[in-house]
KOLFIVEX-713450 format. One line per 5 residues: their letters; for each residue x, y, z of N, C-alpha, C. Coordinates in steps of 0.1 Angstrom, whole numbers, plus 5000, padded with zeros to 4 digits. Layout:
REM residues N
A> X:Y:Z:X:Y:Z:X:Y:Z ~ ...;
This chain:
REM residues 357
MDDLR> 8775:2049:4507:8789:2046:4503:8789:2033:4495 ~ 8782:2023:4501:8781:2009:4495:8774:2010:4481 ~ 8764:2019:4480:8757:2020:4468:8766:2026:4457 ~ 8774:2036:4460:8783:2042:4451:8793:2032:4446 ~ 8799:2025:4456:8809:2014:4452:8803:2005:4442;
QKYLD> 8792:1999:4445:8786:1989:4437:8782:1994:4423 ~ 8777:2007:4423:8773:2013:4411:8785:2014:4401 ~ 8796:2020:4406:8807:2022:4397:8815:2010:4394 ~ 8816:2001:4403:8823:1988:4400:8816:1981:4389 ~ 8802:1981:4390:8794:1974:4379:8796:1981:4366;
LVAGA> 8796:1995:4366:8798:2002:4354:8812:2000:4347 ~ 8822:1999:4356:8835:1997:4351:8836:1983:4345 ~ 8830:1973:4352:8831:1959:4347:8824:1958:4333 ~ 8813:1966:4331:8806:1965:4319:8810:1974:4307 ~ 8821:1982:4310:8826:1991:4299:8832:1983:4287;
ADEAT> 8828:1987:4275:8832:1979:4263:8844:1985:4256 ~ 8847:1998:4259:8858:2004:4253:8864:2015:4262 ~ 8875:2021:4258:8882:2031:4266:8875:2044:4267 ~ 8867:2047:4256:8860:2060:4257:8849:2059:4267 ~ 8842:2048:4268:8831:2046:4278:8838:2046:4292;
LEDIR> 8850:2040:4293:8857:2039:4306:8860:2053:4311 ~ 8864:2062:4302:8868:2076:4305:8856:2083:4310 ~ 8844:2081:4304:8832:2088:4309:8828:2083:4323 ~ 8830:2070:4326:8827:2065:4339:8837:2072:4350 ~ 8849:2073:4346:8859:2079:4355:8855:2094:4358;
LQAVG> 8851:2101:4348:8847:2115:4351:8834:2115:4360 ~ 8825:2106:4358:8813:2106:4366:8816:2102:4381 ~ 8826:2094:4382:8829:2089:4396:8839:2097:4403 ~ 8851:2099:4398:8862:2105:4405:8867:2118:4399 ~ 8860:2123:4388:8864:2135:4382:8862:2147:4392;
KKGEV> 8866:2159:4388:8864:2171:4397:8850:2173:4400 ~ 8841:2169:4392:8826:2171:4394:8819:2158:4396 ~ 8827:2147:4398:8822:2134:4400:8815:2132:4414 ~ 8808:2121:4415:8800:2119:4427:8809:2117:4439 ~ 8820:2110:4438:8829:2108:4450:8835:2122:4454;
ALAMR> 8839:2130:4444:8844:2143:4447:8834:2152:4454 ~ 8822:2151:4450:8811:2159:4456:8809:2154:4470 ~ 8810:2141:4472:8808:2135:4486:8819:2140:4495 ~ 8831:2141:4490:8843:2145:4498:8841:2160:4502 ~ 8834:2168:4494:8832:2182:4498:8823:2183:4510;
ELGKM> 8814:2173:4511:8805:2173:4523:8812:2171:4536 ~ 8825:2166:4536:8832:2164:4548:8833:2177:4556 ~ 8834:2188:4549:8835:2201:4557:8823:2205:4565 ~ 8812:2198:4562:8800:2201:4570:8798:2192:4582 ~ 8807:2182:4583:8805:2172:4593:8813:2176:4606;
TPEER> 8809:2169:4616:8817:2171:4629:8830:2164:4628 ~ 8840:2168:4636:8853:2161:4636:8852:2146:4638 ~ 8842:2142:4646:8841:2127:4648:8836:2121:4635 ~ 8826:2127:4628:8821:2121:4616:8832:2121:4605 ~ 8840:2132:4604:8850:2132:4594:8860:2121:4596;
QVQGP> 8864:2118:4608:8873:2107:4611:8868:2094:4606 ~ 8855:2092:4606:8849:2080:4601:8847:2080:4586 ~ 8841:2091:4581:8838:2091:4566:8849:2094:4557 ~ 8859:2102:4562:8870:2106:4554:8878:2094:4549 ~ 8883:2085:4558:8890:2073:4553:8881:2064:4543;
KLNAL> 8868:2063:4546:8860:2055:4538:8859:2061:4523 ~ 8858:2074:4522:8857:2080:4509:8871:2079:4501 ~ 8882:2080:4509:8895:2078:4502:8896:2064:4497 ~ 8892:2055:4506:8893:2041:4502:8884:2038:4490 ~ 8872:2044:4490:8863:2042:4478:8869:2048:4465;
KDEIN> 8875:2060:4466:8882:2066:4455:8893:2057:4450 ~ 8901:2052:4459:8912:2043:4455:8907:2030:4448 ~ 8896:2025:4454:8891:2012:4448:8886:2014:4434 ~ 8879:2026:4432:8873:2028:4419:8885:2031:4409 ~ 8895:2039:4413:8906:2041:4404:8914:2028:4401;
SALAA> 8915:2019:4410:8922:2006:4408:8913:1998:4398 ~ 8900:1998:4399:8892:1991:4390:8892:1997:4376 ~ 8893:2011:4375:8894:2017:4362:8908:2013:4356 ~ 8919:2013:4363:8932:2010:4357:8932:1996:4353 ~ 8926:1987:4361:8926:1972:4357:8918:1970:4345;
KKAAL> 8907:1977:4344:8898:1975:4332:8905:1981:4319 ~ 8911:1993:4321:8918:1999:4310:8929:1989:4304 ~ 8937:1983:4314:8947:1974:4310:8941:1962:4302 ~ 8930:1957:4307:8923:1945:4301:8918:1949:4287 ~ 8913:1961:4286:8908:1965:4272:8920:1966:4263;
GDAAL> 8931:1972:4268:8943:1973:4259:8948:1959:4255 ~ 8949:1950:4264:8953:1936:4261:8944:1930:4251 ~ 8931:1932:4252:8922:1926:4243:8923:1932:4229 ~ 8926:1946:4228:8928:1952:4215:8940:1947:4209 ~ 8951:1945:4217:8964:1940:4211:8962:1926:4206;
DERLR> 8955:1918:4214:8953:1904:4209:8945:1904:4196 ~ 8935:1913:4195:8927:1913:4182:8936:1918:4171 ~ 8945:1928:4173:8954:1933:4163:8964:1922:4159 ~ 8969:1915:4168:8979:1904:4165:8972:1893:4157 ~ 8960:1890:4160:8953:1880:4152:8951:1884:4138;
GEWLD> 8948:1898:4136:8946:1903:4123:8959:1905:4115 ~ 8970:1908:4122:8983:1911:4115:8993:1900:4118 ~ 8988:1888:4119:8997:1877:4122:9007:1874:4111 ~ 9020:1872:4114:9030:1870:4105:9039:1859:4110 ~ 9042:1849:4101:9051:1838:4104:9065:1843:4101;
VTLPA> 9073:1846:4111:9086:1852:4108:9096:1841:4104 ~ 9092:1828:4104:9101:1817:4099:9100:1816:4084 ~ 9090:1822:4078:9089:1821:4063:9100:1828:4056 ~ 9104:1824:4044:9115:1831:4037:9110:1845:4033 ~ 9119:1854:4032:9116:1868:4029:9111:1869:4014;
RDRRM> 9102:1878:4012:9097:1881:3999:9107:1891:3992 ~ 9108:1889:3979:9117:1898:3971:9110:1911:3968 ~ 9113:1921:3976:9107:1935:3975:9118:1945:3970 ~ 9115:1952:3959:9124:1961:3954:9125:1974:3963 ~ 9137:1977:3967:9139:1989:3975:9145:2000:3966;
GSIHP> 9136:2007:3958:9141:2017:3949:9146:2010:3936 ~ 9151:2018:3927:9155:2013:3914:9169:2020:3910 ~ 9178:2012:3905:9190:2017:3900:9188:2020:3885 ~ 9192:2032:3880:9191:2036:3866:9200:2027:3858 ~ 9195:2023:3846:9203:2014:3837:9217:2020:3834;
VSQVT> 9219:2033:3833:9232:2039:3831:9241:2036:3843 ~ 9236:2038:3855:9244:2035:3867:9247:2020:3867 ~ 9237:2011:3864:9240:1997:3864:9250:1993:3854 ~ 9249:1998:3842:9259:1994:3832:9273:2000:3835 ~ 9273:2011:3841:9286:2017:3845:9293:2008:3855;
EEVTT> 9285:2003:3864:9290:1993:3874:9295:1980:3867 ~ 9287:1975:3858:9290:1963:3851:9304:1965:3843 ~ 9305:1976:3836:9317:1979:3828:9329:1980:3838 ~ 9327:1987:3849:9338:1988:3858:9342:1975:3864 ~ 9333:1967:3867:9336:1953:3873:9344:1945:3863;
IFADM> 9340:1945:3850:9347:1937:3840:9361:1942:3839 ~ 9363:1955:3837:9377:1959:3835:9385:1959:3848 ~ 9379:1960:3859:9387:1958:3871:9392:1944:3872 ~ 9384:1934:3867:9389:1920:3867:9401:1919:3858 ~ 9403:1928:3848:9414:1927:3839:9425:1937:3844;
GFAVA> 9424:1942:3855:9435:1951:3861:9434:1965:3858 ~ 9423:1970:3853:9421:1985:3850:9416:1992:3862 ~ 9422:2003:3866:9418:2012:3876:9408:2022:3870 ~ 9400:2029:3879:9391:2039:3874:9397:2053:3876 ~ 9397:2061:3866:9402:2075:3867:9391:2084:3864;
EGPQI> 9392:2096:3871:9381:2106:3869:9388:2120:3866 ~ 9380:2129:3860:9385:2142:3858:9373:2152:3857 ~ 9376:2165:3855:9366:2175:3856:9357:2175:3843 ~ 9344:2178:3845:9335:2179:3833:9336:2192:3826 ~ 9341:2202:3832:9345:2215:3825:9360:2215:3823;
EDDWH> 9363:2213:3811:9378:2212:3807:9383:2224:3800 ~ 9396:2226:3802:9403:2236:3794:9405:2231:3780 ~ 9407:2240:3771:9408:2237:3757:9420:2228:3754 ~ 9431:2230:3761:9443:2222:3759:9441:2207:3762 ~ 9435:2204:3774:9433:2190:3777:9422:2183:3768;
NFDAL> 9412:2191:3764:9401:2185:3756:9405:2183:3742 ~ 9413:2192:3736:9417:2191:3722:9432:2190:3719 ~ 9439:2200:3723:9453:2201:3719:9461:2189:3723 ~ 9460:2185:3735:9468:2174:3740:9464:2161:3734 ~ 9452:2160:3728:9448:2148:3721:9450:2149:3706;
NIPPH> 9459:2158:3701:9463:2159:3687:9451:2164:3679 ~ 9442:2172:3684:9431:2177:3676:9434:2191:3673 ~ 9437:2194:3661:9442:2208:3657:9431:2218:3657 ~ 9434:2231:3657:9424:2241:3658:9413:2241:3647 ~ 9417:2236:3635:9408:2236:3623:9399:2223:3623;
HPARQ> 9401:2214:3633:9393:2202:3632:9378:2205:3635 ~ 9369:2198:3627:9355:2200:3629:9350:2198:3643 ~ 9356:2189:3651:9351:2187:3664:9352:2199:3673 ~ 9360:2209:3669:9362:2221:3678:9353:2232:3674 ~ 9344:2230:3664:9335:2240:3661:9323:2240:3670;
EHDTF> 9316:2251:3671:9306:2253:3680:9293:2244:3678 ~ 9292:2239:3666:9280:2230:3663:9282:2217:3670 ~ 9294:2214:3675:9296:2201:3682:9299:2204:3697 ~ 9305:2215:3700:9311:2217:3714:9304:2228:3721 ~ 9301:2226:3734:9296:2237:3742:9308:2245:3748;
FMHRD> 9310:2257:3744:9320:2266:3749:9315:2274:3760 ~ 9323:2275:3771:9319:2284:3782:9320:2298:3779 ~ 9311:2306:3784:9311:2321:3781:9324:2328:3786 ~ 9329:2337:3778:9340:2345:3783:9337:2360:3780 ~ 9340:2368:3790:9338:2382:3788:9348:2388:3778;
PGDNR> 9344:2399:3771:9353:2405:3762:9366:2409:3769 ~ 9377:2406:3762:9390:2410:3768:9396:2399:3778 ~ 9388:2388:3780:9393:2377:3788:9403:2369:3780 ~ 9415:2369:3784:9426:2362:3776:9429:2349:3782 ~ 9422:2344:3792:9424:2331:3797:9421:2320:3787;
PPHVL> 9427:2308:3788:9424:2298:3778:9409:2294:3778 ~ 9403:2292:3767:9389:2288:3767:9386:2275:3774 ~ 9374:2274:3779:9370:2262:3786:9357:2257:3779 ~ 9355:2244:3780:9344:2237:3773:9338:2227:3782 ~ 9325:2223:3780:9320:2211:3785:9327:2199:3778;
RTHTS> 9334:2191:3785:9342:2181:3778:9334:2173:3768 ~ 9339:2171:3756:9332:2164:3745:9335:2149:3746 ~ 9344:2144:3754:9347:2130:3755:9355:2129:3769 ~ 9357:2116:3773:9364:2114:3786:9379:2112:3783 ~ 9384:2114:3770:9398:2113:3767:9407:2123:3775;
PVQIR> 9402:2135:3779:9411:2143:3787:9415:2136:3800 ~ 9407:2128:3805:9410:2120:3817:9422:2112:3815 ~ 9424:2106:3803:9436:2098:3800:9448:2107:3801 ~ 9448:2119:3796:9459:2128:3796:9463:2131:3811 ~ 9453:2135:3819:9455:2138:3833:9461:2126:3840;
AMQKQ> 9456:2114:3837:9460:2102:3844:9475:2099:3841 ~ 9479:2101:3828:9493:2099:3824:9502:2109:3830 ~ 9497:2122:3831:9505:2132:3837:9508:2130:3851 ~ 9498:2124:3858:9499:2122:3872:9507:2109:3876 ~ 9504:2098:3868:9510:2085:3871:9522:2081:3862;
GAPIR> 9522:2086:3850:9532:2082:3841:9529:2068:3835 ~ 9539:2061:3831:9538:2048:3825:9546:2038:3833 ~ 9542:2026:3834:9530:2020:3827:9517:2024:3835 ~ 9506:2022:3827:9493:2026:3833:9482:2018:3826 ~ 9472:2016:3834:9460:2008:3828:9448:2014:3835;
VIAPG> 9440:2022:3828:9428:2028:3835:9417:2029:3825 ~ 9405:2030:3831:9393:2033:3823:9387:2046:3829 ~ 9380:2054:3821:9375:2067:3825:9360:2068:3821 ~ 9351:2064:3830:9337:2065:3827:9332:2079:3832 ~ 9322:2084:3825:9316:2097:3830:9308:2104:3819;
RVYRS> 9302:2115:3823:9293:2123:3815:9302:2131:3804 ~ 9296:2132:3792:9302:2141:3782:9291:2149:3775 ~ 9295:2159:3768:9285:2169:3762:9288:2172:3748 ~ 9278:2171:3739:9279:2175:3726:9266:2181:3721 ~ 9266:2190:3712:9254:2197:3707:9247:2189:3697;
DYDQT> 9239:2179:3701:9232:2171:3692:9220:2165:3700 ~ 9209:2162:3693:9197:2157:3700:9188:2150:3690 ~ 9187:2137:3691:9177:2129:3683:9175:2116:3690 ~ 9169:2106:3683:9166:2093:3689:9179:2086:3694 ~ 9190:2088:3688:9203:2082:3692:9213:2091:3697;
HTPMF> 9210:2104:3699:9219:2114:3704:9213:2123:3714 ~ 9220:2127:3725:9215:2137:3734:9226:2146:3737 ~ 9223:2159:3742:9233:2168:3745:9243:2164:3756 ~ 9238:2156:3765:9246:2150:3775:9244:2135:3775 ~ 9255:2127:3775:9255:2113:3775:9267:2107:3783;
HQVEG> 9269:2094:3782:9279:2088:3791:9288:2080:3782 ~ 9301:2081:3785:9311:2073:3778:9320:2066:3788 ~ 9327:2056:3783:9338:2050:3791:9349:2048:3781 ~ 9361:2053:3784:9373:2051:3776:9383:2043:3784 ~ 9391:2036:3777:9401:2028:3783:9415:2031:3777;
LAIDR> 9425:2030:3786:9439:2033:3782:9448:2023:3788 ~ 9457:2017:3780:9468:2008:3786:9481:2012:3779 ~ 9491:2015:3787:9504:2019:3782:9514:2010:3789 ~ 9523:2004:3780:9534:1996:3785:9544:1996:3774 ~ 9555:1987:3776:9566:1987:3766:9563:1979:3754;
DISMA> 9555:1969:3755:9553:1959:3744:9538:1957:3740 ~ 9530:1967:3743:9515:1965:3740:9513:1967:3725 ~ 9504:1959:3720:9501:1959:3705:9486:1959:3703 ~ 9482:1959:3690:9468:1958:3686:9463:1944:3690 ~ 9472:1934:3691:9467:1921:3696:9462:1921:3710;
NLKWT> 9469:1929:3718:9464:1931:3732:9450:1938:3732 ~ 9449:1948:3724:9436:1955:3723:9425:1946:3719 ~ 9427:1938:3709:9417:1929:3704:9413:1919:3715 ~ 9423:1913:3722:9419:1904:3733:9411:1911:3743 ~ 9415:1923:3747:9408:1930:3758:9394:1933:3754;
LEEFC> 9391:1937:3742:9378:1940:3737:9369:1927:3736 ~ 9375:1916:3731:9368:1904:3730:9364:1899:3744 ~ 9373:1900:3754:9370:1895:3767:9359:1904:3773 ~ 9360:1917:3770:9349:1926:3776:9336:1922:3770 ~ 9335:1921:3756:9322:1918:3750:9316:1905:3755;
RAYFE> 9325:1895:3757:9321:1882:3761:9315:1883:3776 ~ 9321:1891:3784:9316:1892:3798:9304:1901:3798 ~ 9304:1912:3791:9293:1922:3792:9280:1916:3786 ~ 9281:1910:3775:9269:1904:3769:9266:1890:3774 ~ 9274:1885:3782:9272:1872:3789:9270:1861:3779;
VDEVE> 9279:1860:3770:9279:1849:3760:9293:1842:3760 ~ 9293:1830:3754:9305:1823:3754:9315:1826:3743 ~ 9309:1830:3731:9317:1833:3719:9313:1847:3714 ~ 9323:1854:3710:9321:1867:3703:9331:1867:3691 ~ 9327:1875:3681:9336:1877:3670:9336:1892:3667;
LRFRA> 9348:1898:3666:9350:1912:3664:9356:1915:3650 ~ 9352:1926:3644:9358:1929:3631:9364:1944:3632 ~ 9376:1945:3629:9383:1958:3630:9383:1965:3616 ~ 9378:1977:3615:9378:1984:3602:9387:1997:3604 ~ 9395:1999:3594:9404:2010:3595:9396:2023:3595;
SHFPF> 9400:2032:3604:9393:2045:3606:9403:2056:3609 ~ 9398:2067:3613:9408:2078:3617:9403:2085:3629 ~ 9411:2086:3639:9409:2094:3651:9422:2102:3653 ~ 9421:2115:3656:9434:2123:3658:9443:2117:3669 ~ 9437:2111:3679:9445:2107:3690:9450:2092:3690;
TEPSA> 9447:2085:3679:9452:2071:3678:9458:2069:3664 ~ 9468:2061:3662:9474:2057:3649:9481:2044:3651 ~ 9477:2033:3644:9465:2033:3636:9452:2033:3644 ~ 9441:2036:3637:9428:2037:3644:9418:2027:3637 ~ 9409:2022:3645:9399:2012:3640:9386:2013:3647;
EVDLR> 9375:2012:3638:9362:2010:3643:9360:1995:3646 ~ 9353:1992:3656:9352:1978:3660:9337:1974:3658 ~ 9335:1963:3650:9321:1958:3648:9320:1945:3655 ~ 9308:1942:3659:9305:1929:3667:9295:1921:3658 ~ 9299:1908:3656:9290:1899:3648:9277:1897:3657;
CSWEG> 9266:1898:3650:9253:1896:3657:9242:1892:3648 ~ 9231:1889:3654:9219:1886:3646:9207:1894:3652 ~ 9199:1899:3643:9187:1907:3647:9174:1899:3644 ~ 9175:1886:3643:9163:1878:3639:9152:1880:3649 ~ 9140:1883:3644:9129:1885:3652:9129:1898:3660;
GQLKV> 9138:1907:3656:9139:1920:3663:9147:1919:3676 ~ 9153:1907:3679:9161:1905:3691:9175:1904:3688 ~ 9184:1911:3696:9198:1911:3694:9204:1898:3700 ~ 9211:1891:3691:9219:1879:3696:9233:1881:3692 ~ 9242:1881:3702:9256:1884:3700:9264:1871:3697;
GQGDD> 9273:1872:3688:9282:1861:3685:9277:1852:3675 ~ 9265:1855:3668:9260:1846:3658:9253:1855:3648 ~ 9250:1848:3636:9243:1856:3626:9252:1861:3615 ~ 9247:1869:3606:9255:1874:3595:9255:1890:3595 ~ 9250:1896:3606:9251:1910:3607:9263:1915:3615;
WMEIL> 9266:1927:3613:9277:1934:3620:9272:1947:3626 ~ 9276:1949:3639:9271:1961:3645:9283:1969:3651 ~ 9285:1982:3648:9295:1990:3653:9293:1993:3668 ~ 9303:1990:3676:9301:1993:3691:9311:2002:3697 ~ 9323:2005:3690:9332:2014:3697:9343:2018:3687;
GSGMV> 9351:2027:3691:9363:2031:3683:9375:2029:3692 ~ 9387:2026:3685:9399:2022:3692:9411:2025:3684 ~ 9423:2022:3689:9435:2023:3682:9447:2024:3691 ~ 9459:2025:3685:9471:2027:3693:9473:2042:3695 ~ 9477:2045:3708:9478:2059:3712:9488:2066:3703;
HPKVL> 9484:2078:3698:9493:2085:3689:9505:2090:3697 ~ 9517:2090:3691:9529:2094:3698:9528:2109:3703 ~ 9521:2117:3695:9520:2131:3700:9511:2132:3713 ~ 9502:2123:3714:9494:2123:3727:9503:2119:3738 ~ 9511:2109:3736:9520:2105:3747:9530:2116:3751;
ESAGV> 9535:2123:3741:9544:2134:3744:9536:2145:3752 ~ 9524:2148:3748:9516:2158:3755:9514:2155:3770 ~ 9513:2141:3772:9511:2137:3786:9524:2134:3794 ~ 9535:2137:3787:9548:2136:3794:9553:2122:3794 ~ 9549:2113:3784:9553:2100:3783:9562:2098:3771;
DPTQW> 9573:2092:3772:9583:2091:3761:9578:2081:3751 ~ 9574:2085:3738:9568:2076:3729:9579:2066:3723 ~ 9592:2069:3725:9602:2060:3720:9604:2048:3730 ~ 9599:2049:3742:9600:2039:3752:9587:2032:3755 ~ 9576:2039:3753:9562:2033:3757:9553:2034:3746;
QGFAF> 9543:2025:3746:9532:2025:3736:9520:2018:3742 ~ 9509:2020:3736:9497:2014:3742:9485:2017:3733 ~ 9474:2011:3738:9461:2013:3731:9451:2021:3739 ~ 9441:2026:3732:9430:2033:3738:9417:2029:3731 ~ 9406:2030:3738:9393:2027:3731:9382:2035:3738;
GMGID> 9371:2037:3732:9360:2044:3738:9347:2040:3733 ~ 9337:2039:3742:9323:2035:3738:9313:2042:3746 ~ 9301:2043:3741:9290:2050:3748:9283:2040:3757 ~ 9283:2044:3770:9276:2036:3780:9261:2035:3777 ~ 9255:2046:3774:9240:2046:3771:9238:2036:3759;
RIAML> 9246:2037:3749:9244:2028:3737:9245:2013:3740 ~ 9255:2009:3748:9256:1995:3751:9245:1991:3761 ~ 9240:2000:3769:9229:1997:3777:9216:1995:3769 ~ 9214:2003:3759:9203:2001:3750:9204:1987:3743 ~ 9216:1983:3738:9217:1971:3731:9215:1959:3740;
KYGIP> 9220:1959:3752:9219:1948:3761:9205:1946:3767 ~ 9199:1957:3770:9186:1956:3777:9174:1960:3769 ~ 9176:1962:3756:9165:1964:3747:9157:1977:3748 ~ 9165:1988:3751:9159:2001:3753:9159:2008:3739 ~ 9147:2012:3733:9147:2016:3719:9151:2031:3717;
DLRAF> 9149:2040:3727:9151:2054:3725:9161:2060:3736 ~ 9171:2066:3731:9181:2071:3741:9175:2082:3749 ~ 9166:2090:3744:9161:2101:3751:9153:2097:3763 ~ 9148:2085:3764:9140:2080:3775:9149:2079:3788 ~ 9162:2078:3786:9172:2078:3797:9171:2090:3806;
FDSDL> 9167:2101:3800:9167:2114:3807:9153:2121:3809 ~ 9143:2113:3807:9129:2118:3809:9124:2118:3823 ~ 9131:2112:3832:9127:2111:3846:9113:2105:3848 ~ 9110:2095:3840:9097:2088:3841:9098:2076:3850 ~ 9091:2077:3861:9093:2066:3871:9087:2053:3866;
RWLRH> 9077:2053:3857:9072:2041:3851:9083:2034:3843 ~ 9090:2042:3835:9101:2037:3827:9112:2031:3836 ~ 9115:2038:3847:9126:2033:3856:9122:2020:3863 ~ 9109:2019:3867:9104:2007:3873:9105:1995:3863 ~ 9103:1998:3850:9104:1987:3840:9118:1983:3837;
YGFSA> 9127:1993:3835:9141:1990:3831:9151:1991:3842 ~ 9146:1996:3854:9156:1998:3865:9160:1985:3871 ~ 9170:1986:3880:9176:1974:3886:9174:1976:3901 ~ 9174:1964:3908:9173:1965:3923:9184:1972:3929 ~ 9182:1979:3940:9192:1987:3946:9203:1978:3952;
LDMPT> 9199:1965:3955:9209:1956:3960:9215:1947:3950 ~ 9212:1949:3937:9217:1940:3927:9231:1945:3922 ~ 9241:1942:3929:9255:1946:3926:9261:1936:3917 ~ 9266:1941:3905:9272:1931:3896:9286:1926:3900 ~ 9288:1913:3899:9301:1907:3902:9304:1897:3890;
MRGGL> 9317:1895:3888:9321:1885:3878:9317:1871:3882 ~ 9317:1868:3894:9313:1854:3899:9298:1853:3900 ~ 9291:1863:3906:9277:1861:3908:9269:1865:3896 ~ 9274:1872:3886:9267:1876:3874:9265:1891:3874 ~ 9265:1896:3862:9265:1911:3860:9251:1916:3861;
SR> 9241:1910:3854:9228:1915:3854:9218:1906:3861 ~ 9206:1911:3862:9195:1903:3869:9192:1890:3862;
C-alpha cells in the first residue's frame, strides 16, 4: 500500500502536462488501474482483513485523486500565466482606430446632404420606386409626346394584353415624391427627396440605376433669390469651403418656370477639383420655380403659393467631392474599392463636427 502511494504521488508530482496526468490517473484509479485491482482482492479476504484493508484502499484512492486534482489545477494555472504573459495588454492605453465595416460613398453623401438641408429646415420625404404614370409624368407637366416618356429613357412595367389599368414605371426621378408630399401636407412645405431612380442608359457617367436628391420649398413669398441662397449655402457646406460662386443659365424643364441649370466656379489645376476658385465652370444641378400646373396637380393653389425646386445626382456629387473617376464602380461590389473609398461605420456627418473624414 505504501509503495503504491509513493509511486503514484511521485508520478503525479512529476507530470509535465494534462495528457500525462490523465495517463497516470488511468494507471492508478481507472477501472483497470492498480488501486481498482487491489480493491477487487478484498472479496478474497476474511471479514477481519477487509475491515483493515478496505479503509486503507479507499483512503489511498482519495489521496491519489486529491493529488491529481491539485496537480491539474496547478498545470492550468501555469498555462494561464504563460498565456497572459504572451497576450499581455495594457488596458490603460488609448484605443486604436479600427474600422468596423465600411459605409458606401453613396450612403455617406446621402447622409451629408440630409444633414445640410436638415440644418436649413428641410424634412426628408420618401415615395415608391415603382410609380404610376400620372405621378411620374402627368402631374409634373410632362406631356405624352415628351421624349422622356419614350421607352429609350424609361423602364415601363409589363402589362398583359387588355389590362386597362394606368401604366406603371420605374421612377425616372424623385420628383413624384414632391407631388405626393404636397398632396399629403399641402403648403407651406419644405422637403428633400433622396432615393434611387432608373433610366435606360449605361456608360462611364450613366447607369440604369442611380441616386438623386430633389428639394422643394413652397411658401407665399419665395423667389429665385431664396433658391440661389439655398444652393450657395449647400455648396459651401457640402464642399467644405468658405466661398462659392454659382452661375445660373436659362434652361427648360417641364415642371419649373423659369428653369435654370446651375454651374459652380471651380479649378481643375493639376487634375484636382478646387471649388470657389479658378476660371472653369462645372454644371452640378437643375432648378427653377415650380410650374403653376405642377402646383395645381398637387392640390396647391398657384395664385396663393409659389416656390422653388432643384435636383442633383448624389452619385455625381460624390464623384466630385471624393475623386471617384467612374460611376460604374459604385455598383461593382468590389470590396477593395469600398475599403479605399468607403467611410467608417461610426463616421456620422454633423454640421458641427464635420461632414467627411
